[in-house]
C-alpha angles and dihedrals in degrees: 000000000000094000128032116265089244118038125208111233111209101193093110098037093091138030094326091064138347097010091218117198121239090259092048091050092050090048091050091050090055090047090053092051092047087057097046095259101133101154121084120196119212140165126199091238097056111120088011090294095319109091097075090057092047090050092047093055091049092047091052090055095042097075089222115154111243090223090062096061139050121220122205125188136174132211140182106073112110102208128196102249142133090255094058131054095220124150094196137007106267144140131262121192101160115140094246094048095049091051093045092048093052091049089052091050091049091051093047096044092047093233138118096225145016117232088212136013118196130192098233101217133352118264124209087223099049116128112210095206092054092047090050091052092053093047092048091054093046092050093045090052091049093241095123131025103191132024130209148147137241128219092001122152123226092262092049090049089049092053094049095037093059089065101039142359117276111210100179142017115196108203138171105261132160141124090278095042108038102137089125087074091059108032097060097258098117091037090056092044093052094042092052099043095248118152114233123216122187125216120199091020094174091054117192096323094111097025101057137044110210140120093280097050091044090054090049094049090050093051095044089048089058091055101042096090094042092057098028087231142127123247093254090051090054090050091053092044089052090056095044093053090069109108092231088077099237118201110212115221103218114205102190121115091196109114094211093051091047089055090048090051091054091049089054088071088069093059115099109195116212114244097251092044089056089054093044088058092047092050090050089056095045097042092223139063119272114269 
């Protein structure tokens, strides 16, 4: 497996969340590795363009062998931040920008290569041929190993995929946001040998209190004892049962919850239980 079954999302490690110190970041990296989480998911914009550099400093001090981890980063979003002179949030997928952005990520992460580069979100102005040219150069120079996209629809994957191989699509997918099962996204991914990753895998189950989340909590509560699992483990197990082989990107910095997330990969939901959970989310039986 090229990437760990569970992926550590770093969006909240820095100034956009827990504001972990260098020592705390290094310690969390070691905890992840000790629990078979070897893949770390970044984006240049995290922490308003600061988290990659914070992580890189911690990685340098950690003593971790680069061969033992996989680093993912994303580019393309032009965010309103002190470090960028942008008038409006927008996207830039010009050849020169993609190459420059990767080189900045490499410098900040203190590494010679990215295991995976993702285009963060689709742009209405992206030119597939220009993107392909940039990716070809980056691969030839050994600066990236795999290429992928994030939040791309089947037609957008088709447009890009005609010019170059897409290895990964990182999408929003959870029990409360599972449109990718119905709009052709996961079908396209599986048909074309693309690896899916899921951001926000717990969805809104613990963030919102409404009829849907109350139904979900009730149903999960009825299955906890059967599987000797927590609710968040059941939510992750529900995602990982999908035949596309989805890798959840887990954003927590809590060591206990990270360990629980890894243990969720050992849970094999029975067929009807998987559908009971889906029905609880939808509020009606399947068609």
